[in-house]
C-alpha positions as CSV (number, residue, x, y, z in Angstrom):
1,M,137.0,42.1,123.0
2,A,135.9,41.2,119.5
3,L,137.2,38.1,117.8
4,P,139.5,38.8,114.9
5,Q,138.1,38.1,111.4
6,R,140.1,35.9,109.1
7,D,139.9,38.4,106.3
8,L,137.4,40.8,104.7
9,E,136.3,38.3,102.1
10,L,132.9,36.5,102.1
11,H,133.1,32.7,102.5
12,T,130.8,29.7,102.3
13,Y,130.7,26.3,104.0
14,A,132.5,25.0,100.9
15,N,135.5,27.3,101.7
16,Y,135.2,26.5,105.4
17,L,135.7,22.8,104.8
18,T,139.0,23.4,103.0
19,W,140.6,25.3,105.8
20,P,143.3,23.5,108.0
21,D,142.1,21.9,111.2
22,E,144.7,23.7,113.3
23,M,142.7,27.0,113.3
24,H,139.0,27.0,114.1
25,Y,136.6,29.5,112.5
26,E,132.9,30.3,112.7
27,L,131.2,31.8,109.6
28,I,128.5,34.4,110.3
29,D,126.9,36.0,107.1
30,G,130.0,34.9,105.2
31,F,132.6,36.5,107.5
32,A,135.1,34.1,109.1
33,Y,135.8,34.8,112.8
34,A,139.0,33.2,114.2
35,M,138.1,31.2,117.3
36,G,141.7,30.9,118.4
37,P,143.2,28.1,120.6
38,A,141.3,25.6,122.6
39,P,139.4,27.0,125.6
40,V,141.0,27.0,129.0
41,R,140.6,24.0,131.3
42,R,137.9,25.7,133.5
43,H,135.8,26.5,130.5
44,Q,136.0,22.8,129.4
45,E,135.0,21.6,132.9
46,V,132.0,24.0,133.2
47,T,130.8,23.1,129.6
48,G,131.4,19.4,130.1
49,E,129.4,19.2,133.4
50,I,126.5,21.2,131.9
51,F,126.5,18.8,128.9
52,R,126.6,15.7,131.2
53,Q,123.6,16.9,133.1
54,I,121.6,17.7,129.9
55,A,122.5,14.3,128.3
56,D,121.5,12.4,131.5
57,A,118.1,14.3,131.7
58,L,117.4,13.7,128.0
59,E,118.1,9.9,128.1
60,G,115.3,8.3,126.2
61,V,113.9,11.6,124.8
62,P,114.2,12.4,121.1
63,C,116.2,15.6,121.8
64,R,120.0,15.2,121.6
65,P,122.7,17.4,123.0
66,Y,126.0,18.1,121.3
67,I,129.1,19.7,122.5
68,A,131.6,21.7,120.5
69,P,133.2,21.2,118.1
70,F,130.0,20.4,116.3
71,D,129.1,22.3,113.1
72,V,125.7,24.0,113.1
73,R,124.9,25.2,109.5
74,L,122.4,27.9,109.4
75,P,121.1,28.3,105.8
76,R,119.1,31.4,104.8
77,A,116.6,29.3,102.8
78,S,117.0,26.0,100.9
79,E,120.5,26.5,99.5
80,A,122.9,23.7,99.1
81,D,125.4,23.2,102.0
82,D,128.3,24.4,99.9
83,L,126.5,27.8,99.6
84,V,125.6,28.2,103.3
85,D,127.4,31.3,104.7
86,T,126.8,30.8,108.4
87,V,128.3,27.9,110.4
88,V,128.9,28.1,114.1
89,Q,130.1,25.7,116.8
90,P,128.0,26.5,120.0
91,D,129.5,25.2,123.2
92,I,126.4,23.1,123.6
93,S,123.5,22.7,121.3
94,V,120.3,20.7,121.8
95,I,118.4,19.5,118.7
96,C,115.0,17.9,119.0
97,D,114.2,17.5,115.2
98,K,116.3,14.6,114.1
99,T,115.8,15.6,110.4
100,K,118.2,18.4,111.0
101,L,121.0,16.0,111.9
102,D,123.5,14.5,109.4
103,E,127.0,13.3,109.4
104,R,128.4,16.8,109.2
105,G,126.4,18.0,112.3
106,C,123.2,20.1,112.2
107,R,121.5,21.9,109.4
108,G,119.1,24.5,110.9
109,A,118.5,26.2,114.2
110,P,119.0,24.1,117.3
111,D,116.1,24.3,119.9
112,W,118.5,25.3,122.7
113,V,122.0,26.7,122.6
114,I,124.3,27.3,125.6
115,E,127.5,29.4,125.3
116,V,129.9,29.5,128.2
117,L,131.6,32.9,128.3
118,S,135.3,33.4,128.4
119,P,137.2,36.7,128.3
120,R,138.2,36.1,124.6
121,T,134.6,35.5,123.4
122,V,132.3,37.5,125.8
123,S,131.3,40.3,123.4
124,Y,131.1,38.0,120.3
125,D,128.8,35.6,122.2
126,Q,126.7,38.3,123.8
127,I,126.3,40.5,120.7
128,V,127.1,38.8,117.4
129,K,125.9,35.3,118.3
130,R,122.9,36.4,120.4
131,A,121.6,38.4,117.3
132,L,122.3,35.4,115.1
133,Y,120.5,32.9,117.3
134,E,117.5,35.3,117.5
135,R,117.4,35.7,113.8
136,V,117.5,32.0,113.0
137,G,115.0,31.0,115.6
138,V,116.8,29.3,118.5
139,L,114.1,28.9,121.0
140,E,116.2,29.2,124.1
141,F,119.7,30.7,124.5
142,W,121.8,30.6,127.7
143,L,124.9,32.6,128.3
144,V,126.7,31.1,131.2
145,H,129.1,33.5,133.0
146,P,131.3,31.3,135.2
147,V,133.4,34.2,136.5
148,D,130.4,36.4,137.4
149,N,128.3,33.4,138.6
150,V,125.3,34.2,136.5
151,V,123.3,32.7,133.7
152,T,121.5,35.0,131.2
153,I,118.5,33.2,129.6
154,Y,116.8,34.5,126.4
155,L,113.5,33.0,125.2
156,L,112.2,33.4,121.6
157,Q,108.7,34.9,121.6
158,N,107.0,36.1,118.5
159,G,110.3,35.8,116.6
160,A,112.3,37.9,119.0
161,Y,114.3,37.7,122.3
162,G,112.7,39.9,124.9
163,K,114.2,41.0,128.2
164,P,116.4,38.2,129.5
165,A,116.1,36.4,132.7
166,V,119.3,36.6,134.8
167,H,119.9,34.1,137.6
168,E,122.8,33.5,140.0
169,L,124.5,30.2,139.6
170,V,123.1,28.9,142.9
171,G,120.7,26.1,143.4
172,T,119.2,24.8,140.1
173,T,117.9,26.3,136.9
174,A,115.4,24.3,134.6
175,A,115.4,24.8,130.9
176,T,112.1,26.5,129.8
177,I,111.6,24.5,126.6
178,L,112.8,21.2,128.2
179,P,111.7,21.4,131.8
180,Q,113.0,17.9,132.6
181,V,116.5,19.3,132.3
182,V,117.5,20.9,135.5
183,I,121.1,22.2,135.9
184,D,122.6,21.8,139.3
185,W,125.1,24.7,139.6
186,A,126.9,23.3,142.6
187,R,128.0,20.4,140.4
188,V,128.9,22.7,137.6
189,L,131.1,25.0,139.7
190,R,132.8,22.6,141.9
191,E,136.5,22.8,141.5
192,S,138.4,19.7,140.4
């Protein structure tokens, strides 16, 4: 199912900053997509455990993980923040270049993005955001399917995502760009 658009107008980060906090949006190429209410508890548990494992593995490393809500502004060139027309909140983003970080979040492509799929966002994450992350140069992109128990991994090579690797959520999976990060799926999927 596709996420509803706020309207058919084009918006910028300046507009985005004026919208009420009760409703969350992401901007992609100026179009505002309504993110809806907070994710379900299971989504939060899966996302939180993946984040915990990444944060622990990156202790003492310059790369930093962030968990939504965390604004990632994706400028087309060197335009001022107010004119940026693409702002997303990945479930988890890892940024290794500290110059991209500021008090508002990240400006520029994260090195690694993880989206945990839910029925409400599955087509949006797999189609719209995958194309966006490829276009802006996210080096590694994971789509975690907790219901289907698979992770789909895209790697940027020569400016494009090739055929993804698909793994069952069993055992462990290491990040390609940060091999010291190894996700233990038994810990991620345990029921609380």
